[in-house]
N, C-alpha and C positions, 0 to 999 in steps of 0.2 A: 308827268301825268298833266292830261288836258282838262282844264275846268269842264270840258265837255261830257267828260266822263263822271266828274263830280256832280253835276247838276244840282246845285244849292237850290233852294226854295227861293223863287224871286221875290216874294212880298218882303221877307226880312232884309234882302239886300237892297232892295229899292228903298225901303225906309231908311236904311243907314245912307245911302248915297245922296239922295235928293238933289243930284246935279244937273238933271234936264227937265226941260219943259215938255209937257205933252197935254195937247189938247185932244178934245173929242171932236167928233163931227165927221161927216162923209169926206172920203178922201177922193177928190176928180181930178182928173188929167186936166190941166188949164194952163193957161199962159205960165211958163215958168218951170212946169213940171214933167218930166218923162216918166212915162211908164216903162217899167223895166220887167214887167211880166209877172207871172204868178209861180210859186214854188209849192208843190205839195208835202205835206207832212210825212216822215217815213218813220217806221217803228225801230227806234236803238236800241230796244233790249229794255227789261228790267222797268218796264212803264215809262220809259222817257221816249219822246217824240221830238223830231226835229226837222228843219227845212233844210235844202241845200243853200248854199252860200249865193249872196247877190252883192255884186259889186257897187259901191257908190263913192261918189267924189268929194262927200262932205255937205256941210252946211245943214239941212233938213232932209228928212226923209219921211214919206207917208207911209203907212202898212195897214192894211185890212185884213183882219183875222177872219176867215171862214171857218166855224165850227157849228156842229149840231147838238151841242152841249146845253143841256137846260139849267146848269148852274154856272157860277162864274169861276173860271179857272185862272190862275196866273199864267202870262205868257212873257218869257225873258228875251230879251234881245241881246244878242252877244256878236262880239267882233271876233272873227276867226284870225288867229295868225299861226301859219305853218312852222314857223320857226321858235315860237315861245308860247306861253298858257294864253288863253282865250281871254278877253277881255268883257266883263259885264257891263252893259250899256244902261238898261233900263227895263223895268217890268211894267206890265200893263194887265189888268184884272178885266175879264171877259172879251167876247168877240167884239167885232165891229172896226171902225176906222179910227186912226190916231194920226198926228203930227208929232215927229221927234224932232226936236231942235237941237242945234249945236253939237254935232256929231263930226264936225271937222278933225278933232284930235285925233280920232281912230283912223284917220287916212295914213297908210304907212306903206313901206315897202317898195320895189322897183317900177310898181305899176301905178302908184300915185293914187290908190284906192284903198277903201275899207271894204273889208268881206263879211257882211252882216247874215246873221241866220237867227231864227226864233226856235225857243225851246219850250217845252210844256210837258206836263203829265196827263193832258186832255187827250184820251184815246178817240174822242170825236173829232178832233181838229183835223180839218182836211186840207188847208190851203191858205197862203198869204199872198195879197198882191201888194206890190212894192212901185212907189214912185220916188224919183230922185230929183 
């Protein structure tokens, strides 16, 4: 069973992991950052919403979560694995932009990249913009 099917609450998992550094502030395409595009959230059923996978070469990534929600929802970043269980990376609360550091350990497979997606229960979530 894929963790994507279980969709745990991110806040609890994030509190237990504490492995990654997250900093707020606007994510801007600048020297050293490659804009990877935007992915829309789709309805996964049961009140679960996901983005499509985005490929990263590791290091750090920036994400900007676009939502119409008026309260702070939790957004979980996961690394998708087609051959084993997906791996929880971190959780962030509220929309806006974040830098997520030290993601190199999630790079795997023949393509030498990590496949990331965002999960939430926020039905107002619209899209995520990605920088690598």
